[in-house]
PyMOL commands that place a pseudoatom at each C-alpha (Angstrom):
pseudoatom trace, name=CA, resn=MET, resi=1, chain=A, elem=C, hetatm=0, pos=[-9.202, 1.087, -16.919]
pseudoatom trace, name=CA, resn=ASN, resi=2, chain=A, elem=C, hetatm=0, pos=[-11.322, 2.997, -14.632]
pseudoatom trace, name=CA, resn=TYR, resi=3, chain=A, elem=C, hetatm=0, pos=[-11.512, 1.490, -11.459]
pseudoatom trace, name=CA, resn=GLU, resi=4, chain=A, elem=C, hetatm=0, pos=[-14.284, 3.806, -10.324]
pseudoatom trace, name=CA, resn=ASN, resi=5, chain=A, elem=C, hetatm=0, pos=[-16.910, 1.864, -12.247]
pseudoatom trace, name=CA, resn=LEU, resi=6, chain=A, elem=C, hetatm=0, pos=[-15.968, -1.635, -10.912]
pseudoatom trace, name=CA, resn=SER, resi=7, chain=A, elem=C, hetatm=0, pos=[-18.057, -3.426, -8.477]
pseudoatom trace, name=CA, resn=ASP, resi=8, chain=A, elem=C, hetatm=0, pos=[-16.765, -4.015, -5.010]
pseudoatom trace, name=CA, resn=GLN, resi=9, chain=A, elem=C, hetatm=0, pos=[-16.306, -7.581, -5.637]
pseudoatom trace, name=CA, resn=GLU, resi=10, chain=A, elem=C, hetatm=0, pos=[-14.537, -6.705, -9.114]
pseudoatom trace, name=CA, resn=LEU, resi=11, chain=A, elem=C, hetatm=0, pos=[-12.200, -4.026, -7.370]
pseudoatom trace, name=CA, resn=GLU, resi=12, chain=A, elem=C, hetatm=0, pos=[-11.160, -6.734, -4.487]
pseudoatom trace, name=CA, resn=ARG, resi=13, chain=A, elem=C, hetatm=0, pos=[-10.198, -9.130, -7.041]
pseudoatom trace, name=CA, resn=VAL, resi=14, chain=A, elem=C, hetatm=0, pos=[-8.306, -6.606, -8.895]
pseudoatom trace, name=CA, resn=PHE, resi=15, chain=A, elem=C, hetatm=0, pos=[-6.794, -5.160, -5.689]
pseudoatom trace, name=CA, resn=PHE, resi=16, chain=A, elem=C, hetatm=0, pos=[-5.673, -8.476, -4.341]
pseudoatom trace, name=CA, resn=ASP, resi=17, chain=A, elem=C, hetatm=0, pos=[-4.166, -9.469, -7.990]
pseudoatom trace, name=CA, resn=ALA, resi=18, chain=A, elem=C, hetatm=0, pos=[-1.987, -6.272, -7.482]
pseudoatom trace, name=CA, resn=TYR, resi=19, chain=A, elem=C, hetatm=0, pos=[-1.029, -6.848, -4.029]
pseudoatom trace, name=CA, resn=THR, resi=20, chain=A, elem=C, hetatm=0, pos=[0.138, -10.572, -5.370]
pseudoatom trace, name=CA, resn=LYS, resi=21, chain=A, elem=C, hetatm=0, pos=[2.134, -9.174, -8.276]
pseudoatom trace, name=CA, resn=VAL, resi=22, chain=A, elem=C, hetatm=0, pos=[3.928, -6.434, -5.554]
pseudoatom trace, name=CA, resn=GLY, resi=23, chain=A, elem=C, hetatm=0, pos=[4.676, -9.146, -3.309]
pseudoatom trace, name=CA, resn=LYS, resi=24, chain=A, elem=C, hetatm=0, pos=[6.135, -11.604, -5.930]
pseudoatom trace, name=CA, resn=THR, resi=25, chain=A, elem=C, hetatm=0, pos=[8.289, -9.137, -8.424]
pseudoatom trace, name=CA, resn=ASN, resi=26, chain=A, elem=C, hetatm=0, pos=[11.935, -9.081, -8.163]
pseudoatom trace, name=CA, resn=LYS, resi=27, chain=A, elem=C, hetatm=0, pos=[11.758, -5.368, -8.809]
pseudoatom trace, name=CA, resn=LYS, resi=28, chain=A, elem=C, hetatm=0, pos=[13.346, -3.331, -5.708]
pseudoatom trace, name=CA, resn=PHE, resi=29, chain=A, elem=C, hetatm=0, pos=[11.300, -0.094, -5.109]
pseudoatom trace, name=CA, resn=PRO, resi=30, chain=A, elem=C, hetatm=0, pos=[12.509, 3.110, -3.635]
pseudoatom trace, name=CA, resn=GLN, resi=31, chain=A, elem=C, hetatm=0, pos=[11.649, 3.537, -0.120]
pseudoatom trace, name=CA, resn=ASP, resi=32, chain=A, elem=C, hetatm=0, pos=[9.007, 6.027, -0.741]
pseudoatom trace, name=CA, resn=VAL, resi=33, chain=A, elem=C, hetatm=0, pos=[7.134, 3.989, -3.013]
pseudoatom trace, name=CA, resn=LEU, resi=34, chain=A, elem=C, hetatm=0, pos=[7.318, 0.948, -0.435]
pseudoatom trace, name=CA, resn=LEU, resi=35, chain=A, elem=C, hetatm=0, pos=[5.874, 3.350, 2.207]
pseudoatom trace, name=CA, resn=GLN, resi=36, chain=A, elem=C, hetatm=0, pos=[3.118, 4.212, -0.155]
pseudoatom trace, name=CA, resn=PHE, resi=37, chain=A, elem=C, hetatm=0, pos=[2.230, 0.538, -1.003]
pseudoatom trace, name=CA, resn=TYR, resi=38, chain=A, elem=C, hetatm=0, pos=[2.276, 0.106, 2.688]
pseudoatom trace, name=CA, resn=SER, resi=39, chain=A, elem=C, hetatm=0, pos=[-0.107, 2.571, 3.816]
pseudoatom trace, name=CA, resn=TYR, resi=40, chain=A, elem=C, hetatm=0, pos=[-2.736, 2.200, 0.997]
pseudoatom trace, name=CA, resn=TYR, resi=41, chain=A, elem=C, hetatm=0, pos=[-2.613, -1.653, 1.779]
pseudoatom trace, name=CA, resn=LYS, resi=42, chain=A, elem=C, hetatm=0, pos=[-3.210, -1.083, 5.295]
pseudoatom trace, name=CA, resn=GLN, resi=43, chain=A, elem=C, hetatm=0, pos=[-5.851, 1.612, 4.601]
pseudoatom trace, name=CA, resn=ALA, resi=44, chain=A, elem=C, hetatm=0, pos=[-7.541, -0.653, 2.043]
pseudoatom trace, name=CA, resn=THR, resi=45, chain=A, elem=C, hetatm=0, pos=[-7.613, -3.476, 4.447]
pseudoatom trace, name=CA, resn=ASN, resi=46, chain=A, elem=C, hetatm=0, pos=[-8.519, -1.231, 7.457]
pseudoatom trace, name=CA, resn=ASP, resi=47, chain=A, elem=C, hetatm=0, pos=[-5.511, -2.540, 9.551]
pseudoatom trace, name=CA, resn=ASN, resi=48, chain=A, elem=C, hetatm=0, pos=[-4.303, 0.763, 9.997]
pseudoatom trace, name=CA, resn=ASN, resi=49, chain=A, elem=C, hetatm=0, pos=[-2.947, -0.213, 13.413]
pseudoatom trace, name=CA, resn=LEU, resi=50, chain=A, elem=C, hetatm=0, pos=[0.846, 0.691, 14.133]
pseudoatom trace, name=CA, resn=ARG, resi=51, chain=A, elem=C, hetatm=0, pos=[2.794, -1.197, 16.606]
pseudoatom trace, name=CA, resn=ILE, resi=52, chain=A, elem=C, hetatm=0, pos=[5.666, 0.312, 17.876]
pseudoatom trace, name=CA, resn=PHE, resi=53, chain=A, elem=C, hetatm=0, pos=[8.339, -0.900, 19.590]
pseudoatom trace, name=CA, resn=HIS, resi=54, chain=A, elem=C, hetatm=0, pos=[11.484, 0.905, 21.128]
pseudoatom trace, name=CA, resn=GLN, resi=55, chain=A, elem=C, hetatm=0, pos=[14.639, -1.094, 19.516]
pseudoatom trace, name=CA, resn=PRO, resi=56, chain=A, elem=C, hetatm=0, pos=[16.779, 2.109, 18.834]
pseudoatom trace, name=CA, resn=GLU, resi=57, chain=A, elem=C, hetatm=0, pos=[19.772, 0.028, 18.254]
pseudoatom trace, name=CA, resn=THR, resi=58, chain=A, elem=C, hetatm=0, pos=[18.116, -1.643, 15.035]
pseudoatom trace, name=CA, resn=GLY, resi=59, chain=A, elem=C, hetatm=0, pos=[16.762, 1.575, 13.425]
pseudoatom trace, name=CA, resn=GLU, resi=60, chain=A, elem=C, hetatm=0, pos=[13.253, 0.222, 14.249]
pseudoatom trace, name=CA, resn=GLU, resi=61, chain=A, elem=C, hetatm=0, pos=[12.122, 3.718, 15.866]
pseudoatom trace, name=CA, resn=LEU, resi=62, chain=A, elem=C, hetatm=0, pos=[12.820, 5.534, 12.625]
pseudoatom trace, name=CA, resn=VAL, resi=63, chain=A, elem=C, hetatm=0, pos=[11.037, 2.875, 10.463]
pseudoatom trace, name=CA, resn=ASN, resi=64, chain=A, elem=C, hetatm=0, pos=[7.920, 3.197, 12.485]
pseudoatom trace, name=CA, resn=ALA, resi=65, chain=A, elem=C, hetatm=0, pos=[7.950, 6.945, 12.820]
pseudoatom trace, name=CA, resn=PHE, resi=66, chain=A, elem=C, hetatm=0, pos=[7.971, 6.833, 8.681]
pseudoatom trace, name=CA, resn=LYS, resi=67, chain=A, elem=C, hetatm=0, pos=[5.336, 4.191, 8.637]
pseudoatom trace, name=CA, resn=ALA, resi=68, chain=A, elem=C, hetatm=0, pos=[3.231, 6.319, 11.054]
pseudoatom trace, name=CA, resn=ASN, resi=69, chain=A, elem=C, hetatm=0, pos=[3.499, 9.395, 8.901]
pseudoatom trace, name=CA, resn=ALA, resi=70, chain=A, elem=C, hetatm=0, pos=[2.723, 7.540, 5.718]
pseudoatom trace, name=CA, resn=LEU, resi=71, chain=A, elem=C, hetatm=0, pos=[-0.494, 6.225, 7.526]
pseudoatom trace, name=CA, resn=PHE, resi=72, chain=A, elem=C, hetatm=0, pos=[-1.416, 9.736, 8.751]
pseudoatom trace, name=CA, resn=GLN, resi=73, chain=A, elem=C, hetatm=0, pos=[-1.144, 11.068, 5.054]
pseudoatom trace, name=CA, resn=ILE, resi=74, chain=A, elem=C, hetatm=0, pos=[-3.573, 8.970, 3.561]
pseudoatom trace, name=CA, resn=LYS, resi=75, chain=A, elem=C, hetatm=0, pos=[-5.975, 8.634, 6.959]
pseudoatom trace, name=CA, resn=SER, resi=76, chain=A, elem=C, hetatm=0, pos=[-8.850, 10.392, 5.201]
pseudoatom trace, name=CA, resn=ILE, resi=77, chain=A, elem=C, hetatm=0, pos=[-9.029, 8.354, 1.974]
pseudoatom trace, name=CA, resn=SER, resi=78, chain=A, elem=C, hetatm=0, pos=[-11.747, 5.529, 1.819]
pseudoatom trace, name=CA, resn=GLN, resi=79, chain=A, elem=C, hetatm=0, pos=[-10.874, 1.943, 1.966]
pseudoatom trace, name=CA, resn=ARG, resi=80, chain=A, elem=C, hetatm=0, pos=[-12.230, 1.875, -1.900]
pseudoatom trace, name=CA, resn=ASP, resi=81, chain=A, elem=C, hetatm=0, pos=[-9.769, 4.748, -2.693]
pseudoatom trace, name=CA, resn=ALA, resi=82, chain=A, elem=C, hetatm=0, pos=[-6.954, 3.126, -0.985]
pseudoatom trace, name=CA, resn=LYS, resi=83, chain=A, elem=C, hetatm=0, pos=[-7.532, 0.075, -3.099]
pseudoatom trace, name=CA, resn=ILE, resi=84, chain=A, elem=C, hetatm=0, pos=[-7.666, 1.915, -6.478]
pseudoatom trace, name=CA, resn=SER, resi=85, chain=A, elem=C, hetatm=0, pos=[-4.588, 4.219, -5.333]
pseudoatom trace, name=CA, resn=TYR, resi=86, chain=A, elem=C, hetatm=0, pos=[-2.815, 0.797, -4.690]
pseudoatom trace, name=CA, resn=ILE, resi=87, chain=A, elem=C, hetatm=0, pos=[-3.637, -0.720, -7.998]
pseudoatom trace, name=CA, resn=THR, resi=88, chain=A, elem=C, hetatm=0, pos=[-2.456, 2.485, -9.850]
pseudoatom trace, name=CA, resn=LEU, resi=89, chain=A, elem=C, hetatm=0, pos=[0.789, 2.616, -7.995]
pseudoatom trace, name=CA, resn=ALA, resi=90, chain=A, elem=C, hetatm=0, pos=[1.078, -1.351, -8.864]
pseudoatom trace, name=CA, resn=LYS, resi=91, chain=A, elem=C, hetatm=0, pos=[0.394, -0.597, -12.346]
pseudoatom trace, name=CA, resn=GLN, resi=92, chain=A, elem=C, hetatm=0, pos=[2.923, 2.472, -12.616]
pseudoatom trace, name=CA, resn=HIS, resi=93, chain=A, elem=C, hetatm=0, pos=[5.710, 0.342, -10.973]
pseudoatom trace, name=CA, resn=LEU, resi=94, chain=A, elem=C, hetatm=0, pos=[5.320, -2.940, -12.490]
pseudoatom trace, name=CA, resn=ASN, resi=95, chain=A, elem=C, hetatm=0, pos=[5.042, -1.967, -15.791]
pseudoatom trace, name=CA, resn=GLY, resi=96, chain=A, elem=C, hetatm=0, pos=[4.319, -5.142, -18.092]
pseudoatom trace, name=CA, resn=GLU, resi=97, chain=A, elem=C, hetatm=0, pos=[4.098, -7.564, -14.760]
pseudoatom trace, name=CA, resn=PHE, resi=98, chain=A, elem=C, hetatm=0, pos=[0.590, -6.131, -14.237]
for i in range(1, 98): cmd.bond("trace and resi %d" % i, "trace and resi %d" % (i + 1))
show_as sticks, trace
zoom trace
């Protein structure tokens, strides 16, 4: 399917469906794939604020650094392109589930 040709409303529906399926799957994704899902979702929903907490004993500081880096890498793509990238990633990793 060519997502470029979808209307904004149609793309939003497919994106939400992909987001729901990713959230409900029992599949375990590699950490790098999870970061991709995270960054595309944040960019697609315009929620790219990263809240940083200093909790070195839990490893949260390292997680925040990876999240910040993932957001930085995709900051120049549009919300529409982030939705398309999220959908494409979901189709790639969910195989027959989506």
